[in-house]
N, C-alpha and C positions, 0 to 999 in steps of 0.2 A: 665560461667562468661565471661565478656569482650566485649568491643567494640574496634576494632583494625583498624588502618589506616596506609597506606603506600603512601607517596607522593614523587615522584622524584623532585628534584630541580636542579638548575644550576650546583652546585658543589657537589652533592651527593644525599641524600634522608633524609626524616624525617619519622620515624616509631614511632607510639604512641599507647599505650595500656591503656585503662581504665579497672581496675580490679574490677569486680562486684561480690562480695561474701557475705556470711552471716556476719552480724555485730558481731555474736557470735564466729566467727572463731578466733583462736589465731592470734594476729597481726604479720605481716610479719617483717622479719629483713630487713632493707633498703639495697639497693644494695651496694656492696663493692667487692673487688677482693678476690676470693677464689682460692686456688690451687686444681685443680681436676686432679689427676695423676701428670703429669708434667706441666700442662697448667694453666696459669692465666685466670680465667673466671670471668667476672664482671656480677653479678646478685643479685637480692634480694632472700631471702630464705623464704619458707613457712614452719614454724616449724611443722605444723600439718602433712603435707605430706612428709616433708624432701626433697622436690624438689623446683622447681621454675616455673614461668610462662613466664619469659622473661630473656634474657641474651645476652652477647656479648663475643666472644672468639677470639683467634688468627685465628681460622678456619672459623668462621661465623660472618658476619656483625651483624646479629641479628637472634635469634630463639625465637618464641613466641607460646604460647599455648592458645587455646580457648576450653572450655568444650563443649562437644557435637559434633556430626557429622553434616550431612545435615539436619536432622530432630530431633524434640524433642524425648527424650527417658526417660523412668522411671529408675531412679537409683536403682541398685539391689546389694548393697554390701553384703558380703565383696568381694573386688577385690584384685588381686595379689599384686599390689602396686599403689602408686599415679601416675597419669599421668604426674605430674611435674618431676618425675625422668627421663622421656624420654627427656625432654628439656635439662637436664644436660648431658645425654648421647649423644644427637645430637651435643651439643656445643663442645664436646670433640672428635667427629668423624672427621676424616680428610676430608671426602667427604659426601655429602648427599647420594650418591649411596651406599657407604659402610654401612652407618647407616640403610638405608631402606632394604638392602639385609639381614641384621641380625635381623630386627625388629620382635619381637614376641608379638603380641597383645592379646594373649589368656588371658581371664579373666582380661582385662583392660577396664575401662569404656570408652565409645566413646569420641573422641576428634578430634580437628583440629590442626595441626602443620604447622606453616609458617616459612620458612627458607630463609633468604636473604644472598647471597654470591656473591659479585661482580655483574656481569650482569645476575645473575640467581635468580629467586624466585620460590621456590618449595612450593606447598601446598599438605599436606598429611592428608587425612581424614580417620579415622577409625570409621565405622558405628556400630561396634559390631559384624558384620558379614564379612565385606570385607574392605580391604585397597584400597583407591583411591588416585592416585598421578597425579598431573598435574603441568606443568610449566606455570607461569604467566609472562606477559611482564613487564620488569623492567622500561620501559619508560612511563608507564601509572599508574595513581592512583588506589588504591584498598582499599576497606573497608570490614570488616567482623564483624558480630555480633553473639554472642553465641546462638545456637539454643535451649539451655536449659532455656534461659530467655526471648528470643525475638521471637515472632511468625513471620511467613513469611511476614505478613503485616507490622509489626514493622521493620523488616529488610529492606523492600522496602522503607519505610519512611526514614530510616537512609541513604540509598543510595541516595535518592533524596536530603536530607539535605546536604550530602557530595558534590554532584555534584553542587548544588547551591552555596555552600560556595566557592568551588574552582573556580567557574565562576566569583566570585565577588572580591576575595581577593588573595594576593600573595601566592605562593606555598613555604612557608618557616616555620621555627619552631614557630615563634610568632603567625602566622595565625593558625597553627594546635593546638597550646595550646588553643586558643580561641574556636576553633571548639569542642575540647574535654571537654571544660568547659561550653560552652553556647548553643550548637546546640540543637534544639528541638522545641516543641510547647508549652512549659510552663507546661507540665504534667510530674512531676518527675518520674512517673512510666514508662515512655516511653523515656524521654530525654536521651541524651548521658551521661550526668552526672546523673545517675539513683539513685532513692531512693524509696524503697517500704517498709515503716515502718511496715505495717501490717504483713509482713513475715520476717522482720528484715534483708533485703537484700538491698545492694546498692553499689555505687562506693566508695571503700575505698582508692584507690590510682591511680595515673596516672604515667606511665613511658614513657619517650620519648627518643629515640635514634636518634641523629642528626649526620649523617655521612657527614663530610665535608673535602674534599681533603685528604682522607685516615685517618683522625683522627675522633674519636668518642666522642661526647659530650652527656652525659647521664643526664637527668633531672628526678628527682623523687619527686612527690608531695604526701605527706601523707594527705588525705582528712579529717582525723579525727583531726589531730593536726595542720593542715595548715603549716607544715614544708616543706621546699623545699631544696633538696639536689642536688648538681651538681658535676659530676665527669667527668674525661677524661680518654680515653683508647686508646692506640696505639698498634696495633699488632706488635709482635717482631719476627715472623717467616714468611717465605714465604708460601703462600697458594697453595696447589695442584690445 
């Protein structure tokens, strides 16, 4: 699932995720604050996997999941647990390093995790055989597309649309909302707002995290009901 983008702006960043899943999947619970251990964590919940694909916590500006690693893979359930559980675990970890040191990916389906924390962006990819970790520059835009739904050619097209959009429009929340709703070539099977009715898969929601001067503004659009929910989140503990 997912097309995800990160764009630095003058007073913070905008991080946006289109969630692309089966229309038959149980609808998600929209984002709200949940208490995980002793921490307030703002996230939507996937009832089917009991995890999430994106969230904000006192420890992390944003953590986001994409299904699949670098390449397409055939799903082979049953797996030990949902990949969305790892998002919750990372959101509650004091540092990315402490999370990755304890990470056990045995019998977990391949995934990509993105974690933004201050001036650090970590990308962790589990291919099913090996974990790959790299740091990405926080002062540059980034885009990711799930390898389970988008071929390398489609991913290259999306990078091109992203670069063209950023060359023409302001780097702000309103501009990125337009990108995640409108970018493409008029083919819903390929466009960022994706729809493949023949296999009943498409974009069911968009979540945007706008970090601005230490405050977080979270927008959630349910694409089935056209409902828009806006929340704010302010970390209350000092971050390691």
